[in-house]
N, C-alpha and C positions, 0 to 999 in steps of 0.2 A: 528449628530442626529438632525433631523428636529425640535424637540420640546424644546430644551434646552433654547432658550431665550424666547419663548412664556410662558413657565411655570416656568423660573428661576429654572432649574434642578440642583440638587446637588447630588453626590454620597455619602452616609453617612454611609454605611456598605458594607462590602464585604466578600464574602464566609464564611461558606457554604450558607448563605441566604445574598443575596445582597439587598440593599434598596437604593431607589432614592427618593428624595423629590423634590416638587416644590410648587408653589403657583399659585392662579389664583383668582381674585376678591374676595380677603379676605378669601379664602379657602386654607388651607394647604393639600397638596396631598402626599400620600406615595404609591410607587409601590414596592412590595416586591417580589423577585424571589429567588427560591432556586432549585438546582439540584435534580430531582427525578431519582434515579438510577434504579428503577424498570422498569420505562417506558423510560429512556433515553431522558429526555426533562425537560424544566423549567416551572412549573406552575406559575401563575402570580396572585397576589393577590392586590388590589388597594383599598384604603381607603381615605376619605377625611372629613374634618371638618372645621367649622368656631370657632373662639374663643368663650368659654363658651357653646359650643354644643358638643354633643357626636359624636364620629367617626361614620360615614356611609360608608358602603361598596359598591363599584361600582361592579357590576357582570362582572366577567372575568373568570368564571368557565369553560367556553369552550374554552379558550385561552391557548395555550401553545407556548413557544418559543423553538426553535432549539438549541439555545445557550444563554448565559446570554445577549449578545447584542440584539439578536432578542427579547428576552423576554421583555426587557425594551422598545424596538421599539413598539412592539405590545400594550404594556401597556400604552404608551403615545399616541397611536392611538385611543384607547378606551377613555382616558381621553379628547382628543380633541373632540370626539363625545359627550361626557358628559358635556363638557365646552358651547357647543352649546345650552343646555338646562338651564344653569344658567342664572338667570336674574337679 
C-alpha cells in the first residue's frame, strides 16, 4: 500500500467493519470500510480530528471499494488529496 509510511497506517479492526488509522500533521485519521451485501461492494467512511477538536468527516460518499483492500486504497487516495489542503 502506497500510503502506509506517509500516514503511519495501522489496521485496528477487522470484519465485519474494518478500520485503519493513521496520522498526518497532528491529525488522527480513520478509514472505515464494511461489506455491503446488497450492493456487493465496500463503502468507505473517512474522518479526521486534532486533539481537543471534534471529528470531521471527509466526503467519500461516492467512493466504493471492490474488496476490502481496494476500499482502503481508495480511502487513502482521498486522504492524500485532503492532506494537500492541510496547512
